[in-house]
C-alpha positions as CSV (number, residue, x, y, z in Angstrom):
1,M,50.5,176.3,220.9
2,N,53.5,176.1,218.6
3,T,56.9,175.2,219.8
4,T,60.1,175.2,217.9
5,A,63.0,172.9,218.4
6,T,66.5,174.4,218.6
7,L,69.8,172.6,218.4
8,P,71.8,172.4,221.5
9,P,74.5,175.0,221.6
10,H,77.4,172.5,221.3
11,R,75.9,171.1,218.1
12,T,75.7,174.5,216.4
13,T,79.2,175.3,217.6
14,H,80.3,172.0,216.2
15,Q,78.7,172.7,212.8
16,R,80.2,176.2,212.7
17,R,83.6,174.7,213.3
18,L,83.1,172.1,210.6
19,R,81.9,174.8,208.1
20,A,85.0,176.9,209.0
21,V,87.2,173.8,208.3
22,V,85.5,173.2,205.0
23,K,86.0,176.9,204.1
24,R,89.7,176.7,204.9
25,L,90.1,173.5,202.9
26,V,88.4,175.0,199.9
27,I,90.8,178.0,200.1
28,E,93.8,175.7,200.3
29,L,92.6,173.5,197.5
30,G,92.1,176.6,195.4
31,H,95.7,177.6,196.0
32,L,97.0,174.2,195.1
33,E,94.8,174.0,192.0
34,H,96.0,177.4,190.9
35,S,99.7,176.3,191.3
36,L,99.0,173.2,189.3
37,A,97.3,175.3,186.6
38,E,100.3,177.6,186.4
39,G,102.4,174.6,185.5
40,L,103.8,173.3,188.8
41,Q,104.4,169.7,188.2
42,D,104.9,168.1,191.6
43,A,103.5,164.8,192.7
44,N,103.2,165.9,196.3
45,I,101.1,168.9,195.3
46,R,98.9,166.7,193.2
47,T,98.5,164.3,196.1
48,A,97.7,167.1,198.5
49,A,95.1,168.5,196.2
50,A,93.4,165.2,195.8
51,G,93.4,164.6,199.5
52,L,91.9,168.1,200.2
53,D,89.3,167.5,197.6
54,T,88.3,164.2,199.3
55,A,88.3,165.8,202.7
56,I,86.0,168.6,201.5
57,D,83.6,166.1,199.9
58,C,83.5,164.0,203.1
59,L,82.9,167.0,205.3
60,N,80.2,168.4,203.0
61,E,78.4,165.0,203.1
62,H,78.6,165.0,206.9
63,L,77.2,168.5,207.1
64,A,74.4,167.8,204.6
65,S,73.3,164.8,206.7
66,R,72.8,166.8,209.8
């Protein structure tokens, strides 16, 4: 008899939320990078882009380890 393990519903919901957050962060990072590529020279925008990039990396690592 074969049995399959399933993740508890809260865990899959949590993962879906994290993936949605990563998706939103990637979109926002894309907007910031586009603005910078268009010549916007703003230290706050550069800092925000770097922070989003770091957040995306951390969340992706977290999701990959699950």
